KEVO-962311 format. One record per residue (C-alpha): x, y, z; residue in three letters. Coordinates in steps of 0.25 Angstrom, whole numbers, padded with zeros to 4 digits, always signed. Layout:
! KEVO-962311
XYZala ...
This chain:
! KEVO-962311
-0014-0006-0036met -0015+0009-0036phe -0004+0016-0028val +0000+0030-0025glu +0015+0030-0027gly +0028+0024-0033gln +0031+0015-0020thr +0018+0008-0021glu +0019+0006-0036arg +0033+0001-0035asn +0032-0009-0023ala +0018-0011-0017ile +0011-0019-0027ala +0022-0030-0027glu +0022-0029-0012phe +0007-0031-0011val +0007-0042-0022lys +0017-0050-0013arg +0007-0049-0001gly -0005-0053-0010leu +0000-0064-0019asp +0003-0075-0009pro -0011-0074-0004lys -0017-0076-0018leu -0018-0089-0027thr -0015-0080-0039gln -0006-0068-0038pro -0011-0054-0042val -0005-0043-0050gly -0004-0029-0044ile -0002-0017-0054ser +0001-0004-0048val -0004+0010-0052val +0003+0021-0045ala -0001+0035-0043phe +0008+0047-0039glu +0003+0049-0025gly -0010+0049-0018phe -0016+0061-0025gly -0015+0055-0038glu -0020+0042-0032tyr -0032+0048-0027leu -0036+0056-0040ser -0033+0045-0050lys -0035+0031-0043val -0050+0030-0046lys -0047+0032-0061asp -0035+0022-0061arg -0043+0012-0054val -0055+0013-0064glu -0045+0012-0076arg -0038-0001-0071tyr -0051-0008-0066leu -0060-0005-0078thr -0059-0012-0092gly -0053-0025-0095lys -0040-0024-0086gln -0049-0021-0074gly -0055-0035-0074arg -0041-0041-0071glu -0039-0032-0059ile -0043-0037-0045ile -0043-0023-0039ala -0037-0009-0039ala -0030-0007-0026ile -0026+0007-0021gly -0015+0008-0011leu -0010+0021-0005ile -0003+0025+0008asp -0012+0030+0019leu -0002+0040+0022tyr -0002+0052+0013gly -0016+0054+0007pro -0024+0065+0013glu -0038+0060+0011ile -0042+0054+0024phe -0051+0061+0034pro -0044+0066+0047ala -0044+0057+0059gly -0044+0043+0053leu -0034+0033+0058ser -0026+0026+0048pro -0035+0014+0047thr -0047+0023+0045gln -0040+0031+0035arg -0037+0018+0027val -0052+0014+0028ala -0056+0028+0024trp -0046+0029+0012gly -0050+0015+0007lys -0064+0019+0007ser -0062+0033+0001glu -0053+0029-0010leu -0061+0016-0014glu -0073+0025-0015gln -0066+0035-0023arg -0061+0025-0033val -0075+0018-0033gly -0071+0005-0040his -0074-0009-0033pro -0061-0015-0036arg -0053-0003-0030phe -0047-0005-0016arg -0039+0006-0008gln -0028+0002+0002tyr -0018+0010+0010phe -0004+0008+0015ala -0005+0012+0029val +0002+0022+0030his +0011+0020+0018glu +0017+0008+0011thr +0030+0009+0018glu +0022+0004+0031ala +0023-0009+0024trp +0038-0008+0024leu +0038-0005+0038leu +0030-0018+0041ala +0041-0026+0035his +0053-0018+0040lys +0063-0029+0037glu +0063-0024+0023val +0068-0010+0027leu +0083-0007+0029pro +0087-0012+0043arg +0090+0001+0049ser +0077+0007+0045val +0069-0006+0049ala +0076-0005+0063glu +0072+0009+0065ala +0057+0008+0062leu +0049+0013+0074pro +0040+0003+0082ser +0028+0009+0075arg +0032+0002+0062cys +0028-0012+0069ser +0014-0007+0064gln +0018-0001+0050pro +0004+0004+0046glu +0005+0012+0059ala +0017+0020+0054val +0008+0032+0052asn +0007+0046+0045thr +0016+0052+0056asn +0028+0045+0049glu +0023+0036+0038pro +0031+0024+0034pro +0038+0030+0023ser +0042+0042+0031lys +0047+0033+0042leu +0055+0025+0032leu +0061+0038+0027gly +0065+0043+0040arg +0072+0029+0044leu +0078+0028+0030tyr +0084+0042+0031gln +0089+0039+0046his +0095+0025+0044his +0098+0025+0029leu +0101+0039+0026ser +0092+0039+0015arg +0077+0041+0012pro +0067+0030+0011tyr +0062+0030-0004lys +0048+0025-0005lys +0049+0021-0020val +0063+0015-0019val +0064+0010-0005asp +0050+0006-0004gly +0050-0002-0017lys +0062-0010-0013arg +0057-0013+0002leu +0044-0018-0003phe +0050-0028-0011leu +0055-0035+0002asp +0043-0031+0010cys +0034-0043+0014asp +0019-0040+0012pro +0015-0051+0023asn +0024-0044+0033ile +0018-0031+0030val +0004-0036+0031ala +0006-0042+0045ala +0009-0028+0050lys +0001-0019+0041cys -0014-0022+0042pro -0018-0013+0031his -0009-0019+0021phe -0013-0033+0025ser -0028-0029+0023gln -0024-0024+0009met -0018-0037+0006leu -0030-0045+0011thr -0039-0037+0003asp -0031-0038-0010leu -0030-0053-0008glu -0046-0054-0006gln -0047-0046-0019leu -0039-0055-0027ala -0045-0068-0021val -0059-0062-0023gly -0056-0059-0038leu -0051-0073-0040lys -0063-0079-0034asn -0072-0070-0042his -0065-0074-0055asn 
């Protein structure tokens, strides 16, 4: 799994694995390759994918999965809806990498949307202050994306900032992927796709 930062490296792979393994007859391993932000991701992901998927070790890898936030990258054409941006970005980055076993996915609009989906893992005062729009976490958009929303609420109710690396890692340990999938269609689709990739490889072998 190729990700763009430390939060994803520290927590997301284990979180995704907990959502995926119960659906499989044999668990899969997820190794994480982290970049320093989207700029490095964009410039280096093609070479990294080639490095991991070629040679002897590449035969043991089901797929190379790219996962980045939809919020932040400035590569999208103007005027696209979030769903259109996901589709455009997936097509664009998969074409740039150009490897048949590479799949690109987006956290809409950030991985923190998944925490909003399972708000019970948040501090109680923060969870109770979530605005009504958080009932559809992937709709918490770029006007105040999920991490900035959490930052504002943490500061107001806990008198401290929300720390993506520290707080995010701890919260994702308690976050239930099944609860998130029920409220986040893009995340649910990613889990379904990964399950099909794993089952497809097993059947092929």
